[in-house]
Residue, then its C-alpha position, 0 to 999 in steps of 0.5 A: x104278395x098274398x100268403x094263404x095262411x092255414x092250421x089245424x087241418x087234422x087230416x089223414x088224407x089230403x084228398x079230403x081238404x074242402x073245395x072252398x078251401x081251395x077257392x079261398x087260396x086260389x091266386x096266393x104266392x104262398x102257402x104256410x100251415x101252422x101245425x097239426x097237419x096230421x098226414x103229409x098228404x096234405x101239405x101235397x094237395x096245398x102245393x098244388x095251388x103254391x108253394x108250402x112252407x109249414x111247421x108241426x104241431x103237437x097233434x103231429x105223428x113223428x113222420x109230420x115231425x121229421x119232416x117239418x119244423x117245430x118253429x121257423x123264420x120266413x123272409x118274404x118281400x123284407x118282412x121278417x115273419x115268425x111260425x109255429x103251432x102254440x100251445x096250452x090254452x087259448x088265453x094269452x096263447x099269442x104272447x106265447x108263440x111270440x116268446x118262442x122267437x127271442x130276439x126276433x124282431x118280427x114283423x108278423x106271427x102266424x100261428x094256430x092251435x086253438x081253432x079259434x081265429x083271430x087277427x090282431x097286433x101285439x106291440x108291433x107285430x101283426x099276429x094271425x091265427x087262421x082259424x081251422x078250414x074243416x069241420x070238427x069239434x073244436x071249430x066254431x067255424x071254418x076259416x082260413x087267413x090271408x097275409x097281405x104285405x106290400x107297403x105294410x103287413x095286413x092279415x085277414x080271416x076269410x069264413x068258408x062255406x058254413x054249409x061246405x063241411x069238409x071232405x069234398x076234395x078240391x085244388 
């Protein structure tokens, strides 16, 4: 099973999602958006690729905060995945987000907020921040994540075409 992971789109219109994001997500079984969605049309655009689970982030307006939770647990293929946006500076971000799930035995943690893609293991938990798939002043490069669920959990970062800054629509 392959799950696409997106965060920090910060778009007012889902048609502005870049085409290469949709290309990177082609064939996934589901998509998780880790917050700072901004407009719910972003989720609707992603739903054209696969079912979407989402959490809201610190920059999401009230309508988005009412539509999606601030944190959630997803159970897929026998694995438990924690999803939250994150807050504060980038140092120690994964560890802070992990504390949002006290007493839970997570196999994976998906989060965003920093716009900096990373994947690593904290204890026994595979953590993934997919970075940001759209061009903006806070992102060093445009990225998306994929989680592979099989015998174990693996996570990868996919770099999107650096020449395609976004806004071409797609899906």
